[in-house]
C-alpha atoms as a printed R data frame, in Angstrom:
    type eleno elety resid chain resno       x       y       z
1   ATOM     1    CA   MET     A     1 195.482 120.028 113.070
2   ATOM     2    CA   THR     A     2 194.461 115.856 110.824
3   ATOM     3    CA   SER     A     3 192.399 115.503 108.815
4   ATOM     4    CA   ASN     A     4 189.327 113.833 111.755
5   ATOM     5    CA   ASP     A     5 189.848 117.617 112.640
6   ATOM     6    CA   LEU     A     6 189.310 119.005 109.858
7   ATOM     7    CA   GLN     A     7 185.884 116.525 108.726
8   ATOM     8    CA   HIS     A     8 184.700 117.563 112.183
9   ATOM     9    CA   ALA     A     9 185.103 121.376 111.938
10  ATOM    10    CA   PRO     A    10 182.266 123.298 112.260
11  ATOM    11    CA   SER     A    11 181.314 124.532 108.785
12  ATOM    12    CA   PRO     A    12 179.131 127.524 107.039
13  ATOM    13    CA   THR     A    13 175.693 127.154 105.882
14  ATOM    14    CA   SER     A    14 174.927 124.471 103.120
15  ATOM    15    CA   GLU     A    15 173.882 125.820  99.816
16  ATOM    16    CA   ALA     A    16 170.557 126.013  99.799
17  ATOM    17    CA   GLY     A    17 168.494 122.767  98.295
18  ATOM    18    CA   ALA     A    18 172.075 120.595  98.697
19  ATOM    19    CA   GLU     A    19 171.201 116.691 100.558
20  ATOM    20    CA   PRO     A    20 172.893 117.396 104.236
21  ATOM    21    CA   ASP     A    21 174.362 113.826 104.222
22  ATOM    22    CA   LEU     A    22 176.109 114.787 100.139
23  ATOM    23    CA   ASP     A    23 177.256 118.153 101.316
24  ATOM    24    CA   ARG     A    24 178.912 116.785 105.019
25  ATOM    25    CA   ASP     A    25 180.711 114.141 102.872
26  ATOM    26    CA   ALA     A    26 181.745 116.814  99.862
27  ATOM    27    CA   ARG     A    27 183.090 119.082 103.306
28  ATOM    28    CA   ALA     A    28 185.014 115.965 104.867
29  ATOM    29    CA   LEU     A    29 186.352 114.771 101.002
30  ATOM    30    CA   HIS     A    30 187.440 117.883  99.916
31  ATOM    31    CA   ARG     A    31 189.214 118.946 103.636
32  ATOM    32    CA   THR     A    32 190.792 115.530 103.479
33  ATOM    33    CA   LEU     A    33 192.076 115.995  99.853
34  ATOM    34    CA   GLU     A    34 193.424 119.386 100.924
35  ATOM    35    CA   GLU     A    35 195.468 117.828 103.748
36  ATOM    36    CA   LEU     A    36 196.752 115.194 101.268
37  ATOM    37    CA   ILE     A    37 197.556 117.261  98.174
38  ATOM    38    CA   ARG     A    38 199.325 119.620 100.440
39  ATOM    39    CA   LEU     A    39 201.292 116.732 101.675
40  ATOM    40    CA   ILE     A    40 201.839 115.195  98.305
41  ATOM    41    CA   GLN     A    41 203.139 118.687  97.025
42  ATOM    42    CA   PHE     A    42 205.920 119.246  99.532
43  ATOM    43    CA   ARG     A    43 206.685 115.480  99.016
44  ATOM    44    CA   ASP     A    44 207.562 115.966  95.754
45  ATOM    45    CA   ARG     A    45 208.872 119.996  96.020
46  ATOM    46    CA   ASP     A    46 211.846 118.521  98.104
47  ATOM    47    CA   ARG     A    47 212.168 114.532  96.185
48  ATOM    48    CA   ILE     A    48 211.903 116.328  92.371
49  ATOM    49    CA   CYS     A    49 213.927 118.776  93.133
50  ATOM    50    CA   CYS     A    50 216.661 116.981  94.583
51  ATOM    51    CA   HIS     A    51 216.700 115.738  90.232
52  ATOM    52    CA   ASP     A    52 216.912 119.710  89.403
53  ATOM    53    CA   VAL     A    53 214.035 119.794  87.757
54  ATOM    54    CA   SER     A    54 211.160 121.503  89.134
55  ATOM    55    CA   VAL     A    55 207.691 120.022  89.918
56  ATOM    56    CA   SER     A    56 206.288 122.160  86.448
57  ATOM    57    CA   GLN     A    57 209.192 120.439  84.525
58  ATOM    58    CA   CYS     A    58 208.388 116.684  86.234
59  ATOM    59    CA   TYR     A    59 204.843 117.007  85.519
60  ATOM    60    CA   ALA     A    60 205.866 117.749  81.418
61  ATOM    61    CA   LEU     A    61 208.457 114.834  82.039
62  ATOM    62    CA   GLU     A    62 205.814 111.863  83.400
63  ATOM    63    CA   THR     A    63 203.457 113.364  80.573
64  ATOM    64    CA   LEU     A    64 205.586 112.760  77.736
65  ATOM    65    CA   ALA     A    65 206.913 109.588  79.394
66  ATOM    66    CA   LEU     A    66 203.336 108.485  79.633
67  ATOM    67    CA   ALA     A    67 201.591 109.792  76.155
68  ATOM    68    CA   GLY     A    68 204.429 109.701  73.805
69  ATOM    69    CA   PRO     A    69 205.362 112.528  71.889
70  ATOM    70    CA   LEU     A    70 202.658 115.606  72.104
71  ATOM    71    CA   ARG     A    71 202.185 119.098  70.235
72  ATOM    72    CA   LEU     A    72 202.723 121.699  72.505
73  ATOM    73    CA   HIS     A    73 199.089 122.440  73.091
74  ATOM    74    CA   GLU     A    74 198.391 119.158  73.876
75  ATOM    75    CA   LEU     A    75 200.670 119.027  76.337
76  ATOM    76    CA   ALA     A    76 199.697 121.951  77.958
77  ATOM    77    CA   GLU     A    77 195.903 120.846  77.923
78  ATOM    78    CA   ARG     A    78 197.616 117.596  79.754
79  ATOM    79    CA   LEU     A    79 199.110 119.880  82.735
80  ATOM    80    CA   TYR     A    80 196.389 121.980  82.667
81  ATOM    81    CA   LEU     A    81 197.981 125.338  81.578
82  ATOM    82    CA   ASP     A    82 198.327 127.877  78.990
83  ATOM    83    CA   LYS     A    83 200.001 127.242  76.163
84  ATOM    84    CA   SER     A    84 203.011 129.875  76.823
85  ATOM    85    CA   THR     A    85 203.552 128.642  80.490
86  ATOM    86    CA   ALA     A    86 203.909 124.843  78.722
87  ATOM    87    CA   SER     A    87 206.370 126.563  76.516
88  ATOM    88    CA   ARG     A    88 207.967 127.873  78.963
89  ATOM    89    CA   VAL     A    89 208.028 124.576  81.299
90  ATOM    90    CA   ILE     A    90 209.375 122.472  78.232
91  ATOM    91    CA   ASP     A    91 212.138 125.860  76.903
92  ATOM    92    CA   GLY     A    92 213.542 124.486  80.348
93  ATOM    93    CA   VAL     A    93 213.538 120.966  80.181
94  ATOM    94    CA   GLU     A    94 214.937 120.966  76.396
95  ATOM    95    CA   ALA     A    95 217.760 123.242  78.198
96  ATOM    96    CA   LYS     A    96 218.410 120.434  80.622
97  ATOM    97    CA   GLY     A    97 218.808 118.229  77.298
98  ATOM    98    CA   TYR     A    98 215.684 115.980  78.618
99  ATOM    99    CA   ALA     A    99 213.279 116.853  75.674
100 ATOM   100    CA   GLU     A   100 213.238 118.486  72.287
101 ATOM   101    CA   ARG     A   101 210.680 119.970  69.702
102 ATOM   102    CA   THR     A   102 210.785 117.753  66.660
103 ATOM   103    CA   ARG     A   103 208.529 117.662  63.639
104 ATOM   104    CA   HIS     A   104 205.459 115.697  63.414
105 ATOM   105    CA   PRO     A   105 205.423 112.869  61.443
106 ATOM   106    CA   GLN     A   106 202.274 113.486  59.919
107 ATOM   107    CA   ASP     A   107 202.478 117.589  59.691
108 ATOM   108    CA   GLY     A   108 205.401 118.526  59.215
109 ATOM   109    CA   ARG     A   109 204.878 122.645  59.428
110 ATOM   110    CA   ALA     A   110 204.013 121.176  63.404
111 ATOM   111    CA   VAL     A   111 206.493 120.564  65.557
112 ATOM   112    CA   GLN     A   112 205.803 117.814  68.960
113 ATOM   113    CA   ILE     A   113 207.782 117.709  72.376
114 ATOM   114    CA   GLU     A   114 209.565 114.175  72.799
115 ATOM   115    CA   LEU     A   115 211.757 113.173  75.789
116 ATOM   116    CA   THR     A   116 215.375 112.450  74.639
117 ATOM   117    CA   ALA     A   117 216.912 109.560  75.825
118 ATOM   118    CA   ALA     A   118 218.076 111.829  79.189
119 ATOM   119    CA   GLY     A   119 214.591 112.732  79.814
120 ATOM   120    CA   ARG     A   120 213.434 109.145  80.137
121 ATOM   121    CA   GLU     A   121 216.273 108.121  82.565
122 ATOM   122    CA   ILE     A   122 215.342 111.029  84.309
123 ATOM   123    CA   TYR     A   123 212.186 110.497  84.820
124 ATOM   124    CA   GLY     A   124 212.542 107.262  85.757
125 ATOM   125    CA   ARG     A   125 214.996 107.986  88.332
126 ATOM   126    CA   ILE     A   126 212.001 110.379  89.979
127 ATOM   127    CA   GLU     A   127 209.550 107.740  89.373
128 ATOM   128    CA   ALA     A   128 211.774 104.769  91.001
129 ATOM   129    CA   ASP     A   129 212.321 107.635  94.167
130 ATOM   130    CA   LEU     A   130 208.153 108.620  94.743
131 ATOM   131    CA   LEU     A   131 207.137 105.051  93.958
132 ATOM   132    CA   ALA     A   132 209.363 103.727  96.817
133 ATOM   133    CA   GLU     A   133 208.005 106.889  99.229
134 ATOM   134    CA   VAL     A   134 204.303 105.389  98.246
135 ATOM   135    CA   ARG     A   135 204.806 101.978  98.552
136 ATOM   136    CA   GLU     A   136 205.769 102.865 102.195
137 ATOM   137    CA   VAL     A   137 202.846 104.921 102.945
138 ATOM   138    CA   VAL     A   138 200.632 102.150 101.853
139 ATOM   139    CA   LYS     A   139 202.296  98.691 102.655
140 ATOM   140    CA   ASP     A   140 200.430  98.460 105.813
141 ATOM   141    CA   LEU     A   141 196.946  98.968 104.267
142 ATOM   142    CA   GLU     A   142 195.759  95.284 103.018
143 ATOM   143    CA   PRO     A   143 195.078  94.765  99.003
144 ATOM   144    CA   PRO     A   144 191.766  95.210  98.740
145 ATOM   145    CA   VAL     A   145 191.789  98.131 100.612
146 ATOM   146    CA   ARG     A   146 195.041  99.646  98.230
147 ATOM   147    CA   GLU     A   147 192.790  98.548  95.331
148 ATOM   148    CA   ALA     A   148 189.361  99.791  96.478
149 ATOM   149    CA   MET     A   149 191.450 103.000  96.935
150 ATOM   150    CA   THR     A   150 192.907 103.478  93.590
151 ATOM   151    CA   ARG     A   151 189.553 102.788  91.987
152 ATOM   152    CA   ALA     A   152 187.754 105.129  93.763
153 ATOM   153    CA   LEU     A   153 190.268 107.786  92.988
154 ATOM   154    CA   GLY     A   154 190.069 107.225  89.672
155 ATOM   155    CA   GLN     A   155 186.340 107.481  89.319
156 ATOM   156    CA   LEU     A   156 186.721 110.979  91.275
157 ATOM   157    CA   VAL     A   157 189.512 112.092  88.757
158 ATOM   158    CA   ARG     A   158 187.575 110.975  86.007
159 ATOM   159    CA   SER     A   159 184.894 113.610  87.633
160 ATOM   160    CA   ALA     A   160 186.328 116.152  88.068
161 ATOM   161    CA   ARG     A   161 188.450 115.930  84.920
162 ATOM   162    CA   ALA     A   162 185.012 115.836  82.979
163 ATOM   163    CA   ARG     A   163 183.706 119.184  85.017
164 ATOM   164    CA   VAL     A   164 187.153 121.086  83.990
165 ATOM   165    CA   GLU     A   165 187.112 123.418  81.145
166 ATOM   166    CA   VAL     A   166 190.653 124.211  79.809
167 ATOM   167    CA   GLY     A   167 191.375 126.887  77.217
168 ATOM   168    CA   SER     A   168 192.289 130.537  77.058
169 ATOM   169    CA   GLY     A   169 194.838 130.083  79.011
170 ATOM   170    CA   CYS     A   170 193.189 128.927  82.227
171 ATOM   171    CA   CYS     A   171 191.883 125.465  84.054
172 ATOM   172    CA   ARG     A   172 188.509 125.769  85.796
173 ATOM   173    CA   MET     A   173 185.327 123.719  86.821
174 ATOM   174    CA   LYS     A   174 182.963 123.895  84.337
175 ATOM   175    CA   ALA     A   175 179.643 126.101  85.945
176 ATOM   176    CA   VAL     A   176 177.229 123.744  87.470
177 ATOM   177    CA   SER     A   177 173.680 123.964  86.025
């Protein structure tokens, strides 16, 4: 079933008081994103695992590559994981020599996690592999379309992130008022 089929599939009754266009658009976006996320997850699993890291480990490498050294709780929040799960992810990355725990420069009692040279190198290879695939996917789209998609998806991410609660070992959407 394609996203077009899903967008036009019969839907359950709308929420009471919901705007019909908003409800329709939300459903269509949800179904399209679901399909895209599923495609990306399978791609990530197949591509990333070829580099001897799990998808979660790759997300940790990416976060550290982009943000620099982080304390465990900061990394856990950025990965939308609880601290114990993030710690296990980092244990695996550290065992492979891609990251290390070091003393925080401003707080000698605290530990931060940072990439090693090997971690930066493996993440660089993974990123190059994934970006080559994305270039293939978007190469037939006109530059203004690519730019508009990036802007719109960025707005969507910011809107969703503003509604996410991270803490107490879970990540969930904030209650709607």
